[in-house]
OpenMM code with the backbone's topology and positions (N, CA, C; nanometers):
from openmm import Vec3, app, unit

residues = "UNK UNK UNK UNK UNK UNK UNK UNK UNK UNK UNK UNK UNK UNK UNK UNK UNK UNK UNK UNK UNK UNK UNK UNK UNK UNK UNK UNK UNK UNK UNK UNK UNK UNK UNK UNK UNK UNK UNK UNK UNK UNK UNK UNK UNK UNK UNK UNK UNK UNK UNK UNK UNK UNK UNK UNK UNK UNK UNK UNK UNK UNK UNK UNK UNK UNK UNK UNK UNK UNK UNK UNK UNK UNK UNK UNK UNK UNK UNK UNK UNK UNK UNK UNK UNK UNK UNK UNK UNK".split()
positions = [
    Vec3(1.4582, -9.5248, -0.6026),
    Vec3(1.4555, -9.3827, -0.6326),
    Vec3(1.4502, -9.3075, -0.4999),
    Vec3(1.5396, -9.2133, -0.4826),
    Vec3(1.5374, -9.1299, -0.3631),
    Vec3(1.4847, -8.9912, -0.3999),
    Vec3(1.4855, -8.8990, -0.3041),
    Vec3(1.4281, -8.7665, -0.3265),
    Vec3(1.5017, -8.6907, -0.4371),
    Vec3(1.6329, -8.7016, -0.4414),
    Vec3(1.7106, -8.6341, -0.5457),
    Vec3(1.6751, -8.6872, -0.6837),
    Vec3(1.6613, -8.8190, -0.6958),
    Vec3(1.6218, -8.8788, -0.8231),
    Vec3(1.4818, -8.8333, -0.8631),
    Vec3(1.3926, -8.8239, -0.7655),
    Vec3(1.2562, -8.7782, -0.7927),
    Vec3(1.2565, -8.6340, -0.8432),
    Vec3(1.3359, -8.5502, -0.7817),
    Vec3(1.3450, -8.4098, -0.8246),
    Vec3(1.3978, -8.4021, -0.9675),
    Vec3(1.4991, -8.4805, -1.0001),
    Vec3(1.5529, -8.4814, -1.1358),
    Vec3(1.4493, -8.5299, -1.2361),
    Vec3(1.3715, -8.6315, -1.1997),
    Vec3(1.2678, -8.6832, -1.2890),
    Vec3(1.1577, -8.5799, -1.3110),
    Vec3(1.1189, -8.5110, -1.2049),
    Vec3(1.0157, -8.4068, -1.2173),
    Vec3(1.0671, -8.2922, -1.3022),
    Vec3(1.1912, -8.2518, -1.2827),
    Vec3(1.2491, -8.1436, -1.3635),
    Vec3(1.2520, -8.1817, -1.5098),
    Vec3(1.2844, -8.3061, -1.5381),
    Vec3(1.2896, -8.3534, -1.6759),
    Vec3(1.1506, -8.3541, -1.7395),
    Vec3(1.0508, -8.4034, -1.6654),
    Vec3(0.9149, -8.4101, -1.7200),
    Vec3(0.8525, -8.2727, -1.7345),
    Vec3(0.8855, -8.1807, -1.6442),
    Vec3(0.8307, -8.0450, -1.6514),
    Vec3(0.9100, -7.9567, -1.7471),
    Vec3(1.0253, -8.0064, -1.7910),
    Vec3(1.1174, -7.9280, -1.8727),
    Vec3(1.1471, -7.7941, -1.8050),
    Vec3(1.1842, -7.8042, -1.6762),
    Vec3(1.2162, -7.6855, -1.5984),
    Vec3(1.3450, -7.7099, -1.5202),
    Vec3(1.3795, -7.6130, -1.4383),
    Vec3(1.5025, -7.6238, -1.3608),
    Vec3(1.4830, -7.7142, -1.2393),
    Vec3(1.5945, -7.7602, -1.1839),
    Vec3(1.5886, -7.8418, -1.0632),
    Vec3(1.5328, -7.7612, -0.9463),
    Vec3(1.5577, -7.6313, -0.9473),
    Vec3(1.5068, -7.5454, -0.8415),
    Vec3(1.3543, -7.5444, -0.8408),
    Vec3(1.2941, -7.5312, -0.9584),
    Vec3(1.1481, -7.5332, -0.9680),
    Vec3(1.0925, -7.6703, -0.9312),
    Vec3(1.1600, -7.7749, -0.9744),
    Vec3(1.1165, -7.9108, -0.9426),
    Vec3(1.1275, -7.9372, -0.7931),
    Vec3(1.2329, -7.8862, -0.7304),
    Vec3(1.2495, -7.9017, -0.5861),
    Vec3(1.1343, -7.8355, -0.5124),
    Vec3(1.0967, -7.7157, -0.5548),
    Vec3(0.9839, -7.6459, -0.4925),
    Vec3(0.8551, -7.7260, -0.5095),
    Vec3(0.8348, -7.7853, -0.6263),
    Vec3(0.7143, -7.8637, -0.6524),
    Vec3(0.7099, -7.9886, -0.5650),
    Vec3(0.8205, -8.0606, -0.5588),
    Vec3(0.8257, -8.1833, -0.4778),
    Vec3(0.8077, -8.1497, -0.3300),
    Vec3(0.8739, -8.0456, -0.2831),
    Vec3(0.8604, -8.0044, -0.1430),
    Vec3(0.7170, -7.9633, -0.1124),
    Vec3(0.6502, -7.8955, -0.2067),
    Vec3(0.5118, -7.8534, -0.1869),
    Vec3(0.4195, -7.9741, -0.1750),
    Vec3(0.4405, -8.0747, -0.2589),
    Vec3(0.3575, -8.1953, -0.2537),
    Vec3(0.3793, -8.2685, -0.1213),
    Vec3(0.5039, -8.2870, -0.0825),
    Vec3(0.5340, -8.3567, 0.0426),
    Vec3(0.4777, -8.2792, 0.1616),
    Vec3(0.4940, -8.1486, 0.1608),
    Vec3(0.4397, -8.0654, 0.2684),
    Vec3(0.2881, -8.0712, 0.2761),
    Vec3(0.2226, -8.0737, 0.1618),
    Vec3(0.0767, -8.0811, 0.1596),
    Vec3(0.0264, -8.2150, 0.2109),
    Vec3(0.0934, -8.3224, 0.1740),
    Vec3(0.0550, -8.4548, 0.2243),
    Vec3(0.0745, -8.4607, 0.3754),
    Vec3(0.1864, -8.4079, 0.4235),
    Vec3(0.2146, -8.4081, 0.5663),
    Vec3(0.1105, -8.3291, 0.6442),
    Vec3(0.0798, -8.2088, 0.5987),
    Vec3(-0.0194, -8.1279, 0.6707),
    Vec3(-0.1585, -8.1888, 0.6592),
    Vec3(-0.1882, -8.2537, 0.5467),
    Vec3(-0.3160, -8.3218, 0.5325),
    Vec3(-0.3301, -8.4364, 0.6308),
    Vec3(-0.2219, -8.5103, 0.6515),
    Vec3(-0.2252, -8.6200, 0.7487),
    Vec3(-0.2415, -8.5678, 0.8916),
    Vec3(-0.1826, -8.4529, 0.9202),
    Vec3(-0.1939, -8.3956, 1.0538),
    Vec3(-0.3366, -8.3520, 1.0835),
    Vec3(-0.4047, -8.2947, 0.9847),
    Vec3(-0.5372, -8.2385, 1.0095),
    Vec3(-0.6505, -8.3341, 0.9755),
    Vec3(-0.6422, -8.4048, 0.8638),
    Vec3(-0.7542, -8.4868, 0.8176),
    Vec3(-0.7369, -8.6352, 0.8448),
    Vec3(-0.6190, -8.6775, 0.8815),
    Vec3(-0.5840, -8.8167, 0.9070),
    Vec3(-0.5813, -8.9025, 0.7804),
    Vec3(-0.6187, -8.8472, 0.6647),
    Vec3(-0.6224, -8.9260, 0.5423),
    Vec3(-0.6029, -8.8345, 0.4211),
    Vec3(-0.5173, -8.8781, 0.3270),
    Vec3(-0.4954, -8.8040, 0.2032),
    Vec3(-0.5097, -8.9036, 0.0882),
    Vec3(-0.6105, -8.8815, 0.0038),
    Vec3(-0.6365, -8.9714, -0.1085),
    Vec3(-0.5968, -8.9020, -0.2380),
    Vec3(-0.5140, -8.9685, -0.3167),
    Vec3(-0.4719, -8.9172, -0.4466),
    Vec3(-0.5254, -9.0148, -0.5513),
    Vec3(-0.6250, -8.9713, -0.6250),
    Vec3(-0.6904, -9.0574, -0.7230),
    Vec3(-0.5899, -9.1109, -0.8238),
    Vec3(-0.5944, -9.2408, -0.8469),
    Vec3(-0.5045, -9.3044, -0.9417),
    Vec3(-0.3692, -9.3408, -0.8842),
    Vec3(-0.3422, -9.2984, -0.7608),
    Vec3(-0.2135, -9.3289, -0.6978),
    Vec3(-0.2318, -9.4099, -0.5705),
    Vec3(-0.3050, -9.3557, -0.4741),
    Vec3(-0.3277, -9.4284, -0.3508),
    Vec3(-0.3705, -9.3376, -0.2379),
    Vec3(-0.3751, -9.3945, -0.1175),
    Vec3(-0.4215, -9.3224, -0.0002),
    Vec3(-0.3180, -9.3326, 0.1110),
    Vec3(-0.2821, -9.2170, 0.1666),
    Vec3(-0.1982, -9.2099, 0.2850),
    Vec3(-0.2925, -9.1947, 0.4028),
    Vec3(-0.2714, -9.2728, 0.5094),
    Vec3(-0.3603, -9.2653, 0.6234),
    Vec3(-0.2807, -9.2735, 0.7523),
    Vec3(-0.3211, -9.1921, 0.8484),
    Vec3(-0.2578, -9.1930, 0.9789),
    Vec3(-0.3113, -9.3126, 1.0573),
    Vec3(-0.2204, -9.3894, 1.1176),
    Vec3(-0.2576, -9.5076, 1.1951),
    Vec3(-0.1994, -9.4958, 1.3349),
    Vec3(-0.2703, -9.5511, 1.4305),
    Vec3(-0.2214, -9.5536, 1.5677),
    Vec3(-0.1809, -9.6970, 1.6005),
    Vec3(-0.0575, -9.7137, 1.6388),
    Vec3(-0.0049, -9.8441, 1.6792),
    Vec3(-0.0226, -9.8538, 1.8303),
    Vec3(-0.0957, -9.9523, 1.8754),
    Vec3(-0.1298, -9.9667, 2.0172),
    Vec3(-0.0056, -9.9919, 2.1022),
    Vec3(-0.0179, -9.9571, 2.2296),
    Vec3(0.0894, -9.9855, 2.3256),
    Vec3(0.1018, -10.1368, 2.3415),
    Vec3(0.2230, -10.1820, 2.3657),
    Vec3(0.2442, -10.3260, 2.3771),
    Vec3(0.3656, -10.3535, 2.4661),
    Vec3(0.3792, -10.4790, 2.5030),
    Vec3(0.4937, -10.5208, 2.5825),
    Vec3(0.5982, -10.5791, 2.4890),
    Vec3(0.7205, -10.5288, 2.5003),
    Vec3(0.8313, -10.5782, 2.4196),
    Vec3(0.9382, -10.6361, 2.5103),
    Vec3(1.0553, -10.6625, 2.4511),
    Vec3(1.1644, -10.7183, 2.5289),
    Vec3(1.2927, -10.6434, 2.4972),
    Vec3(1.3648, -10.6039, 2.5991),
    Vec3(1.4945, -10.5412, 2.5826),
    Vec3(1.5914, -10.6509, 2.5380),
    Vec3(1.6489, -10.6417, 2.4163),
    Vec3(1.7349, -10.7493, 2.3680),
    Vec3(1.8639, -10.7667, 2.4484),
    Vec3(1.9086, -10.6611, 2.5146),
    Vec3(2.0329, -10.6717, 2.5914),
    Vec3(2.0119, -10.7424, 2.7252),
    Vec3(1.9004, -10.7103, 2.7927),
    Vec3(1.8782, -10.7657, 2.9263),
    Vec3(1.7705, -10.8738, 2.9300),
    Vec3(1.6978, -10.8894, 2.8216),
    Vec3(1.5867, -10.9861, 2.8119),
    Vec3(1.4725, -10.9531, 2.9076),
    Vec3(1.4697, -10.8321, 2.9578),
    Vec3(1.3643, -10.7888, 3.0477),
    Vec3(1.2471, -10.7317, 2.9674),
    Vec3(1.1231, -10.7549, 3.0110),
    Vec3(1.0085, -10.6966, 2.9414),
    Vec3(1.0047, -10.5450, 2.9619),
    Vec3(0.9658, -10.4744, 2.8582),
    Vec3(0.9517, -10.3292, 2.8651),
    Vec3(0.8187, -10.2906, 2.8009),
    Vec3(0.7653, -10.1778, 2.8429),
    Vec3(0.6424, -10.1262, 2.7835),
    Vec3(0.6784, -10.0349, 2.6673),
    Vec3(0.6222, -10.0630, 2.5512),
    Vec3(0.6407, -9.9791, 2.4334),
    Vec3(0.5155, -9.8934, 2.4224),
    Vec3(0.5295, -9.7602, 2.4236),
    Vec3(0.4112, -9.6735, 2.4245),
    Vec3(0.3384, -9.6726, 2.2897),
    Vec3(0.2157, -9.6248, 2.2934),
    Vec3(0.1367, -9.6066, 2.1717),
    Vec3(0.2057, -9.5046, 2.0820),
    Vec3(0.2100, -9.5311, 1.9521),
    Vec3(0.2719, -9.4382, 1.8574),
    Vec3(0.1800, -9.4155, 1.7382),
    Vec3(0.1994, -9.3026, 1.6733),
    Vec3(0.1260, -9.2704, 1.5518),
    Vec3(0.2194, -9.2876, 1.4339),
    Vec3(0.1708, -9.3539, 1.3296),
    Vec3(0.2511, -9.3789, 1.2109),
    Vec3(0.1670, -9.3528, 1.0868),
    Vec3(0.2260, -9.3729, 0.9722),
    Vec3(0.1575, -9.3484, 0.8455),
    Vec3(0.1543, -9.4781, 0.7648),
    Vec3(0.0422, -9.5025, 0.6998),
    Vec3(0.0285, -9.6193, 0.6136),
    Vec3(-0.0081, -9.5723, 0.4731),
    Vec3(0.0314, -9.6491, 0.3735),
    Vec3(-0.0024, -9.6174, 0.2351),
    Vec3(-0.0712, -9.7371, 0.1729),
    Vec3(-0.1848, -9.7120, 0.1097),
    Vec3(-0.2564, -9.8175, 0.0392),
    Vec3(-0.2624, -9.7767, -0.1083),
    Vec3(-0.1985, -9.8521, -0.1969),
    Vec3(-0.1974, -9.8149, -0.3385),
    Vec3(-0.3357, -9.8335, -0.4015),
    Vec3(-0.3647, -9.7502, -0.5020),
    Vec3(-0.4913, -9.7625, -0.5739),
    Vec3(-0.4842, -9.8817, -0.6691),
    Vec3(-0.5979, -9.9212, -0.7197),
    Vec3(-0.6010, -10.0326, -0.8133),
    Vec3(-0.5255, -9.9988, -0.9417),
    Vec3(-0.5326, -9.8722, -0.9855),
    Vec3(-0.4570, -9.8288, -1.1054),
    Vec3(-0.3074, -9.8486, -1.0856),
    Vec3(-0.2559, -9.8117, -0.9692),
    Vec3(-0.1141, -9.8291, -0.9412),
    Vec3(-0.0775, -9.9756, -0.9345),
    Vec3(-0.1622, -10.0568, -0.8730),
    Vec3(-0.1366, -10.2002, -0.8665),
    Vec3(-0.1333, -10.2617, -1.0061),
    Vec3(-0.2262, -10.2200, -1.0927),
    Vec3(-0.2298, -10.2716, -1.2294),
    Vec3(-0.1063, -10.2311, -1.3094),
    Vec3(-0.0568, -10.1097, -1.2838),
    Vec3(0.0627, -10.0607, -1.3533),
    Vec3(0.1858, -10.1399, -1.3141),
    Vec3(0.1932, -10.1769, -1.1871),
    Vec3(0.3088, -10.2518, -1.1384),
    Vec3(0.2994, -10.3959, -1.1791),
] * unit.nanometer
topology = app.Topology()
chain = topology.addChain("A")
for resn in residues:
    res = topology.addResidue(resn, chain)
    for name in ("N", "CA", "C"):
        topology.addAtom(name, app.Element.getBySymbol(name[0]), res)
C-alpha cells in the first residue's frame, strides 16, 4: 500500500472526498514528523511507537576503490509495533 492507496482507503472509510482524506493523511504524517523532531518519540496506542534513533559514526568501504571511508553519524527513525498490531498480523 502506498500513500495514494492509503488516501483512497481513508476516503472510503470516512465516506468523504479524496481531498478531505488527503488533508487528514497529510495532517497525521505532519504531526508524527513534528513530534519526532521535538519529542523524539511518538506513541500511538494500539498501533506502535515511532522513535528517533541516532546511528553512530562508523568506518565503511568505498565499493569502487575498496578504500576505507568515514561514514558520519546520522539520525533516523525506527518503528516498534504494539502488541495489538502484532496480534492482528
